[in-house]
C-alpha positions in Angstrom: -35.9 -16.6 -34.1 -35.9 -13.1 -32.5 -38.9 -12.1 -34.5 -40.8 -15.1 -33.3 -39.9 -14.4 -29.7 -41.0 -10.7 -30.2 -44.3 -11.9 -31.6 -44.9 -14.2 -28.6 -44.0 -11.4 -26.3 -46.5 -9.1 -27.9 -49.2 -11.7 -27.8 -48.5 -12.3 -24.1 -48.9 -8.5 -23.4 -52.0 -8.3 -25.5 -53.6 -10.9 -23.3 -53.1 -8.9 -20.1 -55.0 -5.9 -18.7 -53.6 -2.7 -20.0 -52.0 -1.5 -16.7 -50.2 -4.8 -16.3 -49.0 -4.9 -19.9 -47.6 -1.4 -19.6 -45.9 -2.2 -16.4 -44.2 -5.4 -17.7 -43.2 -3.7 -21.0 -41.6 -0.8 -19.1 -39.6 -3.1 -16.8 -38.5 -5.3 -19.7 -37.4 -2.2 -21.6 -35.6 -0.8 -18.5 -33.6 -3.9 -17.5 -31.1 -3.9 -20.3 -30.2 -0.3 -19.4 -29.9 -1.3 -15.7 -27.6 -4.1 -16.6 -25.3 -1.7 -18.5 -25.2 0.4 -15.4 -24.6 -2.6 -13.3 -21.6 -3.6 -15.5 -20.0 -0.2 -14.7 -20.7 -0.7 -11.0 -19.0 -4.1 -11.1 -16.0 -2.6 -12.9 -15.7 0.0 -10.1 -16.1 -2.8 -7.5 -13.4 -5.0 -9.0 -10.9 -2.3 -9.8 -11.1 -0.5 -6.5 -11.5 -3.7 -4.5 -8.3 -5.3 -5.9 -6.2 -2.1 -5.8 -7.5 -1.2 -2.3 -6.9 -4.6 -0.8 -3.4 -4.7 -2.3 -2.7 -1.3 -0.7 -4.2 -2.5 2.6 -1.3 -5.0 3.1 1.5 -2.4 3.5 -0.9 -0.2 5.6 -1.6 -3.1 8.0 2.1 -4.1 8.2 3.0 -0.5 9.0 0.2 -0.3 11.5 1.6 -3.3 13.5 5.2 -2.1 13.1 7.1 -1.0 16.2 8.7 1.8 14.2 6.8 5.0 14.9 7.8 6.4 11.5 5.7 3.7 10.0 3.0 3.2 12.6 1.9 6.8 13.1 1.4 7.7 9.4 -0.6 4.5 8.8 -2.7 5.2 11.9 -3.4 8.7 10.6 -4.3 7.4 7.2 -6.7 4.9 8.6 -8.2 7.6 10.9 -8.6 9.9 7.9 -10.3 7.2 5.7 -12.6 6.0 8.5 -13.3 9.4 10.0 -14.5 11.2 6.8 -17.5 10.3 4.6 -16.7 8.6 1.4 -18.7 11.2 -0.5 -16.4 13.9 0.8 -13.4 11.9 -0.3 -14.8 11.5 -3.8 -15.5 15.3 -4.0 -12.0 16.1 -2.9 -10.5 13.9 -5.6 -12.9 14.9 -8.4 -13.4 18.6 -7.8 -10.2 19.4 -5.8 -7.4 17.2 -7.2 -9.1 17.3 -10.6 -9.1 21.1 -10.6 -5.4 21.2 -9.6 -4.4 18.8 -12.3 -6.4 20.8 -14.8 -4.2 23.9 -14.0 -1.0 22.0 -15.0 -0.3 22.6 -18.7 1.8 19.4 -19.0 -1.1 17.3 -17.6 -3.7 19.0 -19.8 -1.7 18.5 -23.0 -1.0 14.8 -22.2 -2.9 11.8 -23.4 -3.7 10.9 -19.8 -6.0 14.0 -19.4 -8.2 12.9 -22.4 -8.9 9.6 -20.6 -9.1 10.9 -17.0 -12.8 11.0 -16.6 -15.0 10.7 -13.5 -14.8 6.9 -13.5 -11.1 6.9 -12.6 -11.6 9.5 -9.9 -14.3 7.4 -8.3 -12.2 4.3 -8.6 -9.3 6.0 -7.0 -11.5 7.3 -4.1 -13.0 3.8 -3.5 -9.6 2.2 -3.7 -8.0 4.6 -1.1 -11.0 4.2 1.2 -10.9 0.4 0.9 -7.2 0.5 1.8 -8.0 2.3 5.0 -10.8 0.0 6.1 -9.2 -3.3 4.9 -5.9 -2.2 6.4 -7.5 -2.0 9.8 -9.2 -5.3 9.4 -6.0 -7.0 8.3 -4.2 -5.4 11.3 -6.6 -7.0 13.7 -6.3 -10.4 11.9 -2.5 -10.2 12.1 -2.6 -9.6 15.8 -5.1 -12.5 16.2 -2.6 -15.1 14.7 -1.7 -17.4 17.6 1.8 -16.6 19.0 2.4 -20.3 19.4 2.5 -20.7 15.6 4.9 -17.8 15.2 7.2 -19.3 17.9 7.1 -22.7 16.2 8.1 -21.1 12.9 11.0 -19.3 14.7 12.1 -22.6 16.2 12.3 -24.1 12.7 14.7 -21.3 11.8 12.4 -19.3 9.5 13.3 -15.7 8.8 10.9 -12.8 9.6 10.0 -12.5 5.9 9.4 -16.3 5.6 7.3 -16.3 8.8 5.2 -13.4 7.4 4.6 -15.2 4.0 4.1 -18.7 5.3 2.5 -18.3 8.7 1.1 -14.8 9.5 -0.5 -13.7 6.2 -2.2 -17.0 5.4 -3.7 -17.2 8.9 -4.6 -13.5 8.9 -6.4 -13.9 5.5 -8.3 -16.9 6.8 -9.4 -15.0 9.9 -10.4 -11.8 8.1 -12.1 -13.4 5.1 -15.7 -13.2 6.6 -15.2 -9.6 7.4 -13.8 -8.9 3.9 -17.0 -10.4 2.5 -19.1 -7.8 4.3 -16.8 -5.0 3.3 -17.0 -6.1 -0.4 -20.8 -6.0 -0.3 -20.6 -2.6 1.4 -18.3 -1.4 -1.4 -20.7 -2.6 -4.0 -23.5 -0.5 -2.5 -21.1 2.4 -2.1 -20.5 2.5 -5.8 -23.9 4.2 -6.1 -22.1 7.4 -4.7 -20.2 7.6 -8.0 -23.5 8.7 -9.6 -23.0 12.1 -7.9 -19.9 12.8 -10.2 -21.7 11.7 -13.4 -20.4 8.1 -13.5 -23.0 6.2 -15.5 -23.4 3.3 -13.1 -26.5 1.6 -11.9 -28.0 4.3 -9.7 -27.3 7.0 -12.4 -29.1 4.9 -14.9 -32.0 4.5 -12.5 -32.2 8.2 -11.8 -32.3 9.1 -15.5 -35.0 6.4 -16.1 -37.1 7.9 -13.4 -36.5 11.5 -14.6 -37.7 10.4 -18.1 -40.7 8.4 -17.0 -41.7 9.5 -13.4 -42.3 5.9 -12.5 -40.6 5.8 -9.2 -41.6 2.3 -7.9 -40.8 0.5 -11.1 -37.4 2.1 -11.6 -36.0 1.9 -8.0 -37.5 -1.6 -7.2 -35.9 -2.9 -10.4 -32.5 -1.4 -9.4 -32.9 -2.9 -5.9 -33.4 -6.3 -7.5 -30.2 -5.9 -9.5 -28.3 -4.9 -6.4 -29.7 -7.9 -4.4 -28.7 -10.2 -7.2 -25.1 -8.9 -7.3 -24.9 -9.1 -3.5 -26.1 -12.7 -3.6 -23.4 -13.6 -6.1 -20.7 -12.0 -4.0 -22.0 -13.7 -0.8 -22.0 -17.1 -2.5 -18.5 -16.5 -3.9 -17.1 -15.6 -0.5 -18.9 -18.5 1.1 -17.3 -20.9 -1.4 -13.9 -19.3 -0.7 -14.3 -19.6 3.0 -15.1 -23.3 2.8 -12.1 -24.0 0.5 -9.7 -22.1 2.8 -11.1 -23.7 6.0 -11.8 -27.2 4.6 -9.3 -28.7 7.0 -11.4 -27.4 9.9 -14.7 -28.6 8.7 -16.5 -31.7 10.2 -15.7 -34.9 8.2 -19.3 -34.9 6.8 -18.8 -31.4 5.3 -15.4 -31.9 3.7 -16.6 -33.6 0.6 -18.9 -30.7 -0.1 -16.1 -28.3 0.2 -14.0 -30.1 -2.4 -16.0 -30.2 -5.6 -13.0 -30.1 -7.8 -11.4 -33.1 -6.2 -14.7 -35.0 -6.4 -14.9 -34.3 -10.2 -11.3 -35.5 -10.7 -12.0 -38.7 -8.8 -15.1 -39.4 -10.9 
């Protein structure tokens, strides 16, 4: 089967002008390598996105706290993350912290040191940076929750923890979800910075392909297509999540489209 497909592909190329056939053959050969790099980029995105957004919750709660011992450190952390370039943060972790860890004999002799490569430093930098940005987004969303709903929850005798879990956080997530969508896409594009510390992600693969072939347009336009495809998938996923979360606020004509699972069960 594969041999037949390969023969058809070669016949297709032979029927084209030589420049076109060389171009198509180069791009077809390049794309599997780009997909391997994209897989690493997606791994970085998922790992740092999940960890960073989990860390963003305590950062946001500390930011809205009335206790200065919690509020001030969280404010300084957010200021540090938002006020310094992500590339600087990656360099500090990879070259600075990595060098310090390398000077500790206990760490160098441990199993952790053998697996602590550039990927994990990049993931840690992205996660910490995400915690700062998402923490500030979530802080604004928490403050945007209507006070009437909080007062109603208190009138029902809910404790502070129950109000936080049942009223404030669900509403804050609903409010901040569109902004989180943009931040996630920005994080996907930021994973390209990991190429500067030898992480073999999409941009690193593209750079090496260009260095080996000197075909700038083909390499970087192909990489751009992969980034656009990944961004589109993320955009649609967040759009679906927004419609599911906000389906009680949609017009009656749109609610059926927001509940595909219920429609399938009914059928």
